[in-house]
N, C-alpha and C positions, 0 to 999 in steps of 0.2 A: 586441361582444366584450368592450370595456374594462371593462363592467359584469357580465358572464359568468365573467370569468375575471381574477382579482385576486391579487396576492403583496404581502401586508401583515404587521402583526405579529397581527392579529386570524386572517388567514387559517392563518397559522403555528401561533396558538394552537388553532384549530378541528381541524387538522390530527391532533391526537392525540385526537379524540372517540370513536374506536371501537377505541384500541389494548387497551382492558381486553378485549374480547371476541376480537378477532382473534388475539393473540400466543399465547395459551393455547394455544387450538385448533389454531392452525398448528402449534406446537411438539408438543403431544402427538400428531396425526397423522404429522409426521414421524419421531418417535421409535418411534412403533407400528408403521409399515407401511415403513419404512427410505428412505422418501422422498428423492429430489435435493434437499439444501439450495438450490442455486443455482438450481434451474429453480422449484421454489415460490417462493422471495421475489422471484426477477425477474419472474414470470408476474402472481403477484399485487399486484406492484407496477405493473407494466404496465396493467394492469385498471383499477387505481384513474385512474392517469392516464387513460387510454382515456375512461372515466364521467365524468370532471373536465370533458373536451375536447368532448364528447357533450351533457352536460346544463348546464355552465355551472353547475352545483350542487355543494354537497358531497354527492354521491350516491355513497355507497359501495358496494365490492362487499366482501362476506365469505363466510367458510367458510360451507359448507351445515351447518348444526348438528345435523340429525339423522344425516346421513351421519359427519360427524366423530365424534358419540358412539358412534356403532356402528364405526367403523374404529378407534378408542383402546380401547375395550371387548373387541373382538373381534380386534384383529390383522391387519384384512381383508389381503390382497394389495394391492398398489399398483395393480398391472395391473387388478385389479377396480375400483378407485375410480377410475381414469381412464376405465375403459368405463362405470360410473355416471354420469361427469360427462358424458360425451356422450350416455349415454340420455336423461337428464334436460334436454340442452339440445335433444334432437331433440322430445322430447314437448312442451316450453315452446313449440319454434316450431310446432308444430302446432295448440297449442291458441291462438296468436296469432295466426294467420294465419286461424282458421277462425272467429274473433271470439267464444269460447267463455268466453276471459278477460273479455272487454268485458261478457258477460252477467253473468257470474258478478260482476263487478263492481257491476253496475247492481242487480241483484239481492240484493246484501248489504246489509243496513241497515245505517246508519250507527251505532246502538248498538252493536253487534255486532263492528264495526271498532275503537270506541273498546273493548269489553272485549278485545279481541285485543290492542290496545296495551298497556291497564293491566295484563293477565295477563303479557305480556312483560317490562313495566317490573317488576311484581314480582319475576318470576324472576330478572331482572338485579339487583335491589336488594338481593335473599335470596346469590346468589352475591358480591356485592361485602361482603356485612357478615357473611357466615358464614365465607367462605373465603379471599378476598385479604386483607381486614382485618385478620385475625388471625394472618396468615401468619408474622408474625416474632416474637410474642409482645409484650412491653412496647415493645421499641422500634418497632415495627411500629404499634403503636396510637398512640404519640407522633406518629410520622411521619404517618399519615393524620391526626390530629387537627389539625395546622398544615396539611395540603394542604386539609381540609376548611374551616377559618378563612379561608385564602386563596379558595378559592371563592366561600363566600358574600359576604367582602367586595367582589372583583372581579366578581362576576356580572352579567354585562351591561354590564362597564364596556368601551367601544370602544377607550379611549384605552391602557387596562393590561390587557388580556384576561387573564383568570384560567390559563388553559393553559399560557403559557409558563413562569409562574411553580410551579405544580403540577408538570409536567415537569421545569422546570429544579431542582425541589428533590429528584425523583428523581434525576436524572442526577448531581447533587451528591454525592448518598449513596452512590449506585453507585461511582464513583468514588475515594471515598475510603474506602469500608467493605468493598467486595464484590469489584470487578475487579483481576484480576491485569493489569496493563496490558503486561507484558513478554508473558505468554502472549497477550493478544489480538495485540499486534502480530504474534506469528509466526506468526499463522494468516493473515494478510491474504494475499491473491493472487485473480488474475482467475479466475473460473470463468462459463462460458457454459451457459444452459439446453440440456438433452439433447431429443433428439427421441425420440418414441415413436409408435408407430401401434398405437392399439387394437384388438384383434381381435375377432372376432363373438361368441364366446363368454364374452371379457371384458365385452363390452357387454352380451349376454345376463343372465348372472349379475350384473350391478351393477343393472340396471334393477329384478331381483327383489329382490336383498340390500340396496340401497343408495337405490335412485331412488323407489319406491313408498313408502317410509316419510316419505322427505323429500318429494316433490310436495304432500301438505296443507299442510304448514307454509309450502312456498316458495308457494303460491296464495294463502293466507289473509295470511300477514305478509310474505313478500318483495314480491309485486307489489300486492296489493288494499290491504294497510294502509301501504305505503310510498307509494303514489301519494296515499293520502289523507292521509299526512305531509306532502308535497310542497305540497298545496294547503291544511294548516293555515299551514305555516311561510313559504309563498311562493305566496300566493293569486294573486299577478299572473301566474305561470308555468302556460300549461297544456300538462302533461304527462300524456298519456296513457298508461292501463292498458297499449296494445297498444306502445306504445315500449319502455315498463318490460320487461313480456313479451320483445320482441323483442331488447335488447339482452343482457339474460339469459339467451338462447336461444344468441346469435351467441358469446358470450364461453365458453360451456361445450362449443360445437362446436369450440373454435379450442383451449383451452387444453390438453387431457387431449393433444394431439398435441406437446406440449413438456412434458409431466409436471412440469404444473401441476397445482392440486387445484381440484374444483367448486367455483364460487364463485355468490352470488347479490347480488340488491338488498336492503337491510333497515331496514325504518324506526327500530329501535334506533340504528345505526349513523347515518342521517341526524340524528336529534334529538340523537346525541353532538356530531356534527360543529358543530351548530347552537349547541348549549350552550355549548362553548366559544369559539366566536365566527366558525365558518366560515360565510358568507354568498354564496361563489362557488365554482364548479370550483377553484378554487388550492388550496384545502383539502386536496382528496383528492389533486392532482397533487402539491405537497408531499409529503405523507403516502406516496404510491407511490413517489416518487424516493428517499426516504428506505429504503425497502423493498427497492427496485432494487438500490440501491447495497450494500445489507447482503447481498442474495443473491450480487452480482457480485466484492465484495471480501473479506466476513468470511464466506463458506459453511464456510470451513474450521475455523472458530473457534465454530464453531455452539453448542456447549453454553456457554461463554463469553459469547456473544450472550444466549441463553436465560435465563442468571442474572443479567442484566447489571440489568436495572430491577427495583426492591422491588414487590412484588405490593398491599402495602399504598397505594399511589399509585394502581395501577390499580385498585384498587377505590374509591377515591374520584371517580377519572373516572366509573367504572361506576355509579357510585350517581347521578352529576347526570344522566349518560345515561337511566337509571332513570324520574328525578325527570321529566326533562322528557317521557319517553311517559305518565308516569301523569297529568299535568296535562291532557291533552286532553281526558280527559273529563267536565272542567268544562261541556265545551257542552251536557250528558245533564241538567245538573241541574233543570231546569224540567219536565222529564218522568219522574213518577214510574217509569212502564213502560219509558222507556228506561234511566233508572239500574238499576233490577232486573236486566234482561236485559243489560246492560254488565257488573254485578258478578259475576253467574251467570256469563256469558262468559270473565271473566277466572279467576274461581276455578276452572274447568273445567280453561283453558290450564293454570294453575298446577300443578293436582294430578294430573291423569288423564294415563296413556300416550296419546301422540296427541291430546295435549289440545286443539291449537288445532283440527285436522279435528273433533273432537267439539264443541267449542264453536262451533264455525262454524254446524255442523249444528243443534246445540240451540238454539243463539240465533235463527237465522235462523226455524226452526220456531216459535219462540214468539213471535216477531214477527208471522209471518201466520198464527198460531192467532186463530181469530174468540172461543176462551174468555180469551184474554190480552188484549185489545184492553179489556176494561174496566177496566182497573188505572190 
C-alpha cells in the first residue's frame, strides 16, 4: 500500500494534471443543464478518490466528452443526462462481463491505439493553443509563456515538480487580479449531494441521445487506449481491460442516483497526471479531495469558482498532457506500415465526426488487410 498511495510534493504536483480538460466541461454542463453544483463536484471528487484507492495509480475519472459536448450544445435536461449515465454504465457492465472488451483489446492493433492516442493529443494541443492560451489577450500570453518555461525547466524533476509552481502561478494571478475574496467568502456554506432516481424514460432517452454517441469513444479511448497507457507508463502493473471496464461501469451505475455527471477513465488524464509528477493513487486522491471540498463548501459561490483560475495556465497544463500522449507513437518508428496507420488514424480522429470509432475501424481494417501488409 505504501508504494500504491503516497502523499508528497510530486503527487501534489501531479494532482493538477487533468484540470485543463475537466473543469471547462464540468462548468459547461452545470450551466447548460442547471445541475446541482454540490452534487456534481462532490460525486466527481469522490470518484477520483475511489479510483486512486482501487488502482493505486493516478487513474483519473473524466467527464464523458461526447456527452458533455451534446449537453452543452443542446441544453439537454439533467434527468436525461443522469439516465444516460446509468445506461452507459449498464452497457459497459455487459461488455466487461461478456468478455467483449477483452476481445476488442486483443484484436485492436497497437498502431491503431497509438493513432488514437496521437489524435487525442493533437485535439488537446489544439484546444490548449487556440482557445485557452489566447483567452486573456496579451496578459494571457505572458502568463502562459512563464508557465511554459517553468514546465520545460522542471519537467521530470522529482525534487521540484513543475505542477506546483505552474498552478501556484495561476493561483497567485487569480488572487491578485481576478477574484473578489469578499464575494467568495460570502458564498461559503455546507451543501450535500442530492438524491435522484433515474426514470425508465430518461434512461431510454439518455441511451439513444447521449450513450450511443459516447460508446465508441469510451471503448477506444477510455478503455483500450487507457489500458495501453497504463502499461506504457507503469509496465510493472498488470491492469486488465476488464477491470477498467468494471470500474467504469460501477461508477456510472452509482453516480446518477446522487446527481453526479457520467464519467469515464481516460488515457489523456492519466498522461497528464504522470507528466506533472503523479506516480501513485495519491495524485487523484488529492485532486478528488479538492473537488469534493469545492462542492461541499463553495458550491454557492460557483460562478466565482469558475472564474477563479486563469485559462492560459490551464492551456499550458493541457499542452503537456497532449505532448505526453503524442510521444507514445515513437514505438512505431521502426515500422513504415505501423507509422502510416497510426498517423492516418490520428488524422481521422482529429477531423471527422465520431472520428475515434471511424479511426478505430479504418485502422484495424487496414492492419488486417492483405493489400496493406506489403508497405
